[in-house]
N, C-alpha and C positions, 0 to 999 in steps of 0.2 A: 268435191261433187256435192250435189244434193238434189231431189226432190219434189214435185211440186203434187198435193192432193188436188182433190176439185173443184177445192175450197179457195187454191191458188195460196194456201201456205207452205212455206219452205221447211221442208225439215231435213235432216242429217239423214244421205244416203248408208243406211247401216251396212251394206256389203263392202264400199266404200273404204268404212270408218273401220269395219275389223282390219281389213288390209293391210290402214295404214298404220295400224298399231303395230307390226311386226318391221315396216317401211320403218318407222321413226326408231324403232330397238335399234335396228342397224346404223341408225347415226348415233345412239347412245353409245356401241359399242364402240364404233370409230372414236369418238372423244374420248373412251376411258382410256383403251390402248395409248393415244397419243399423250395423255396426264398421266397415265399412272407406270406407263413404261420404264420408266427412266427408274423409278422406284423398286420398280421388280426387278431390273437389273440390278442394284446396290444388295437387295433384301438375298437374289440366287449369289451373289459375289460373297457374300458374307458365309452365306450357309455351305457354302463349298468349297470355302477356303481356310475354314475353322481348324486344320490339321497343320495346315503350314503356317499359320501366324501372317499372311499375306497384308494384313489391315488391321488397324488396331481397335478399329468401330465404324460406324455405318458414315463420319463426317470425314475419315479417314480414306475411305473406299470412295467417298464422292471427289475428294482434292486429287487421289492418285490417277482414277479417271478421267478427269478432266486436265488434270496436267501430260497423260502421256496418250489418251486419246480422243480429248477433243467432247465437244456435245454429243458425236457421231459413236464415242462409245457408251451411251445412255442409252442408243436406241440399238442396240446389235440384239440380231435376231427379233426384229419388229415385227417381220412380215407371218409367222408362222401363229403367233396372238391375236394380232392384226386380224386375220380369218377369223379363229377362234371366238374371241368377244363379238363380233358382228354377227358372226352367228348364234351362239348363246344368248346374247342381249336382244338379238330379231328374234329369237322362241319367247324368252322369260317376258321380255317386256310387249310384245306383240302377245302372250297368252293373259298377261296379266291385264292388260284392254280389252282384250274380250272377256275373260271373266269379270270387271268389273260390270260390262256389258248387262253380261247376261244375267249376272245377283241382279241389277237394278230392274231387268223386264221382269222377269221371274219370281225370284225372291223379294226385293222390295221395292215393287211397283206402286206401294204406296206413297213410298217416302218422295222429298223433294228432291235431295241428292245419296249418294251411297252412305250409310253411314258407317262408323268407325268397324264395326263387326262386319261390313259387309265388305270393307277396304284391308282389313287384316287377312279376311277368308279368301281374297282372292290374290294375295300376296305369296300367300303360303302355298297354294294352287299351280300358283305361276313357277314357284322355286320348285314343287315338286316334278312338273311339268318338263322343266328345263333339264333335270339330274338324268334324267332318260340319254340327254346328249350330252352332259358335262361328263357323265362320271369316264366314258374310254377318254374324252379330251383332257380330263384331268389323270388319268392313269399313264398318259403317255408324254405327259409334262413330268408330273413326277419322278416317272424312270429316266428322264433325258436329266432330270436338275441334282440327283444323285450319283451321278458319271463323277466321280472327283480325279480320275485317273485316266489321264489319254490314251497311254500304254495300252489301257483293257477296257476300252469304252465297247461296249455291248451293243450300242442303238446309233445310228448314221443320225436319224432326225425322229420325227411323231410319227410318218407314215411308216417308216421300219419298226418301231414299238409296236403300231397294230397290226403289222404284217405278222412279225414274230409272236407276239402275244397269240393274235387267231390262230397261227399253224399249231402250237404247243399247248392252246386251251381251250381254243375254239370261242364262241360269244361269251359262254360263261367269265372268261380268262379278262374278257375286253370289261364286263359289267361287274369285277371283283370289287369296286369299290359304291356300288349303287348303294346299298343302305348305309354307309358312311355318307354318302351324298344326300342322301332323302333325309338324314338324320342334321345334317351342318344345315340343310336349307329351308329346314325347320325351323331355325331361328328366325328366318323370315317375317315372324309374327312381331320381334322388336324391330326390324325395319318398318315393315308398311305401315306398322300402328303407329309408329313416332313419326316417321314421315307426314302421314296424315294430321297427326295432333300439331307438331310443327309447323302445317302448313296453314291449318286453319290459325293457330298465333298471328303467325306473320301477317296475315290477310288481315285482320282485326286489330293488331295492333301496331302495324309501319305502314308506311306510304311505298314501300319497295314495289317493284315491280314484279308481274307475274314471273317472269324468267328469271329473277334474283330472287325470289322468293322460293323456287324449284331449285336453285342452286345452294342456295344456304338450307335450305329445310331437305335436302337430298343430301349435303355431306354429313350435317351434323346427325343425320338420323344414321347411316352407313355407319361412321364411324364409331358414335357414341352409343346407338341403338342395335346395333347388328354387331360389328366387330370385338367389341367389348365382351359381347354375352354368346359368340357363335368362337370364337378365336380354338377354347379348347378341344370344341368337335371338328376344328378345321388342324388340327394339330393329330390328334387319333386317326382319322382321315390318310392325312400324309403318310401314317407310320403303316397304316393298314396296306396301304397302296405298293408302299417300299419296300417290304418286308414278305417273303414267297412262307412265313409261316402263320399267314390270316389268308383263310379264304373268302373275305369280305362278307359274312353273312353277319348276322347280330351278334351270336356269342363271339366270333373274331371280333366283333368292333367292341368290346366289353374286356376282352381278354387283353386287347390292344391297350385299353385305357387305365385297366389294372398292372401290366407292364410299364407305363412314364410313369404312375403314381409310387409302384415300387424301384425305379429305379433312380427317377429325378423327384418324386414329389409334387407339392402345387406346382412350383417355377416348369415342373417339366411342359405344362400344359400351355405355356407362355414363350415359350422358345422363339424366338424373331419376330414376337410379337409388334415392337416398334415400327419396324420398316413398313409392316402391313399397314399400320393404324396411320402411320404419317401420311401411306398412299391414299387410302381408303377417305381423306375426305375430299381433296381436290377430284381424285376419280372419279367418285362416284356423283359427286357434287356439279363435274361438266357434265357426266354420262346424263342423269335424270337432267339436268335444264335444258339438252340438247333434245332428249324424248320428250317430252313436254311441250316442248318452244316448237318443233316438226309437228306432233300432233296440231297446236293452235292453228300454225299457219295452213295448213293442208285442209283447214275445216273438221275435223276429224274428231277433235274433243267434244264428248257428249256436254 
């Protein structure tokens, strides 16, 4: 959609553009889950079979899953995270798009395009914004993923986790991981900063299409820019979420970090890194290419 001024000059419809940011984020969540879910299945199966020795490693897990269950085995439990990713990516990327527009309009109005500092700031603010939705979702996901023994299963699914945690501890219990989630997503500084720099480099030095540029910049910035710097924070976050000894405050975040260091050393902060790293490139490359593509074809990209 667009609007016309008195001089018949066509300009973007601002309200339409703002809404399309959230709609485009939904397509990002769909693409991210479709591409990344098989990697997440392998990661979770490895995480939950450490004591049984069922798998020798990631490749053995892939082989056994394919042999016993086929492609379908990699997409078990696909629906709950699909809903979660669509919701979270809609909020995160919708906020990102709107923060970019607001900063360009009110802070960098004299700049031809949003500078690197504006791209980083909008990215971090988007990360903090989605944290208020992500905290309960990630709490439910973590609680379910550490149920190793089917005979002593405490939670039947994500809704059951939310209900039981709320009954026991109220809203405060659901937001136990908020501080950890905010710290984790502060690393968006590296993600969106590197994404902008890589996008500019590809445009200046290659003849790739816009979609291809978004794909490669999205993949490299997410895997090398974000996950290599943010992964220790993610490990700390998971420990806080899965242990009853931490209450989710910043003091507990520091206690969890100290406990990991004392018990496992530096390696403890990178446990399970390989599956997450391998997943991050294709999942986020597809997600950002989808997000930017929908923005462009809808005419909502500023």
